[in-house]
C-alpha positions, 0 to 999 in steps of 0.5 A: 500500500505504501509503495503504491502511494509513494509511486503515485506521488513520484508520478504526480511530481514528474507530471507536474514538473514536465508541465511546468518545463513545457510552459513558456517563460513569461519574464519581462526579459523574454521579449523575443516572441512578443511584438509591439503593444498598444495602450488602448483607451475606451470611452463608453457612452449612452447612444441617446444622450452621450453621457458616460456609462459607469461600471460597464464591463469591457471584456477583451479577447484576442482574435487569431488570424483565422478570426477565431477567439483565443483562449483567455480574456481580460475584463475592465470596468469603466470609471464614473466618467465612462472611461477605462484603459489598458497598456500592453494590448498586442497589435492585431485583432481585438474582440471587444464586448461591453456589458452594462445594466440597462443596455444592449450588449455591444460587440465588435472587432478592432484592428489594433495597429498603433501605439495609442488607440482610442475606442468610443463605444455607444451603448443602446437601450434595449428594444421592445420585443416584436410579437405577432400578437400585437397590432402593428401598422400596415407597411405600405411597402410590404409585399402581399402575403398571398395573391388575390383570389380569382373572381369566378364570375369574371370571363377570361380575356 
C-alpha cells in the first residue's frame, strides 16, 4: 500500500514538473516572441444622450488570424466618467464586448495597429420585443402575403 502511494506521488511530481518545463517563460526579459503593444483607451457612452456609462464591463479577447477567439480574456470596468484603459494590448485583432445594466450588449472587432488607440463605444437601450400578437401598422411597402383570389364570375380575356 505504501509503495503504491509513494509511486503515485513520484508520478504526480514528474507530471507536474514536465508541465511546468513545457510552459513558456513569461519574464519581462523574454521579449523575443512578443511584438509591439498598444495602450488602448475606451470611452463608453449612452447612444441617446452621450453621457458616460459607469461600471460597464469591457471584456477583451484576442482574435487569431483565422478570426477565431483565443483562449483567455481580460475584463475592465469603466470609471464614473465612462472611461477605462489598458497598456500592453498586442497589435492585431481585438474582440471587444461591453456589458452594462440597462443596455444592449455591444460587440465588435478592432484592428489594433498603433501605439495609442482610442475606442468610443455607444451603448443602446434595449428594444421592445416584436410579437405577432400585437397590432402593428400596415407597411405600405410590404409585399402581399398571398395573391388575390380569382373572381369566378369574371370571363377570361
